[in-house]
Every structure is written in structure tokens, then in C-alpha cells.
N, C-alpha and C positions, 0 to 999 in steps of 0.2 A: 777487928771488931765484927765485920760482916761474916767472916769465917766462923767465929764462935756463935754468932746469932743463928747461923744455919744449923749448928749442932743443937741449939736450944729448940729450934722448930722441930727437928726430928725426934726429940725427946717428948714433945707434946702431942704428936700425932703419928699414927702408923701410915705408911705410904706403900704404894705398889713397889714391888721389887724389880721392876723393869730396868731401872737405872743400874742395878748391880750386875746384870748380865752383859752390859756393854764392854766392860773391861775385865770381866772374870778371867782369871788365869794369867793376867799380865802384871799383877801387882808385885812390887819389889819390897816385900815386908821386911826383909833383913838388910837390904842394901840400898834403900831409897835415898839415903844421904849422898850416894854417889851419882844419882840421877840429876843432871844439871837442868835448870829450867829451860835453857835454850834447846836441849835435846828431848825434853819430856814429851813434846807434842808429837814427835815421830811415833810414839807408842800410844797416843791418844789421851795424854794427860795435860792439863793446863799448866801445871807446875811439877817440879820434882817431888815436892811433898805430897801432891795428889797421887803419886804413884805408890805411896806407902800402903794404903788399904782403902776399902770402900768408903768408910765414914769420912776420911780426910779428903778423898776424891770428891765426894758429894759436897762437902763444905767449900773446897777450893773452887769448884765449878761455879757455885753460887757467888762466892766472893769476887772472883775475877769478872764474871759476867756483869754483876751489879756495879762494880767500881771502875772497870775499864771504860775508857772513852771508845767511840766507834773505831777510831784509828788504832788504838791499842788492841782492841779485840781482833781487828782484821790483821794486824801485825802478828798477833799470837797465832792465828790460823795459818798465815803465810809461813811463819817460822816452823810450824809443824811439817809443812811440805818440804821446806828447805832442809830441815834436819833429817828427813827421810829420803833425801836425794830425789825429790820429785814425786814420791809415792804419796797419794792423798788419803790413805787409809787412816792415819792418825788424825788429820783434820776432820775427816768424816766421823770418827769416833767422838771427838770433842763436840762437834755439832749435835750428834745423837745424844750425848749426855745432857747437853743444854736443853734440847727439845724434850727429853724425857724427865727433866728435873721437875719435881712437883711444885717447887716454889717460884719457877720462872713462867712468864706468860707464854701461852702457846702461840705459834705462828710468827714470832718476832725474831727468833734466833737465825742468824746466817742470812737474813734477807735485808740487811741494812735497815735495822729497826727504826731509825730516825730519818730515813730518806723520805722526802716529800711525796714521791709517787706512791710509795708503800702506804703512807698514812692517808692519802686521798682514796686509795682503793680499799684498804681495810686497816683502820687505825689499831695499833696494839696498845696494851696497857702500859708499856714501857716507853712513854713518849715525852715526859717532862724532864728536860735536862736542867740540872741545877747549876751548871757552869764550871764545876770542878772535876768533871768526869763522872760524878756520881749521878745516879738516876733515882727519881722518885718512882717507886714501884709498888703496885698493888699486889701483894703477895697472895698466892693461891693457898689458902689454909683449909 
């Protein structure tokens, strides 16, 4: 549902193309079905489906970031490094995609967005946990 909602948002408003440049040239348009979720992070994608093309990558980043718990998001980032045999470039690409995503709040990604110290210093808009891993989020429209 969150994935499809991200598609709707992109149909309603034009956004900067900065996000597109992060994974340009890495998409698996013809063979994305062979990209396993466990390995997708090595190339900077949150899921195998995200590796299919820009629009799906955009929607998958949004969906995963909004629905993952902190532990799940950190595991996803750690798996990106593991799948790349210690290379952090995939993890950095995922974080860059989330930071440049027009629907996600700035300054929260990759900084432990619900850690108490972060919120005391600079509260982000992604701070209300609903208990199921989902986040109440004020979208940037």
C-alpha cells in the first residue's frame, strides 16, 4: 500500500530529479527478477524490485523507510554491506536515496531517527511510533 501511495504522490507533483542520479546506470530492467532482496543492497537498492527501474526504486525506498522498524532499517543497511563483502557503497547509496527522497523528512535518515539524543538535539518529523513498525509521518508535499 505504501509503495502504491508513493506512485500516487509522484503523479500529483513534479519533483527534483536528484534521486534519479544516485542509481543511474545500475538498474536491472530486464533481469530484476533475478536480484534477490538479500543481495540488492550491495548495489544500493532496498529490494530486488527496486533495482528494476527509477519509479519502482523511488516507491520501494519510501515504502521500506516508512514501514521498517529502526531495527529492520538498520538490518537492511547492514545486509547491504554484508552482501558486498564489506564494501559500504551500496549502504551509502541507499542512505543517499532516502536523504534525497522528496517525501521523507530531512535530517532523519541514517541518524537513528528515534534515538532520544537525536530528538533532544533536533527532533525530526518522523518521531511518532505507532507500535507496529509503522511511523506517523508528515509528508513533504
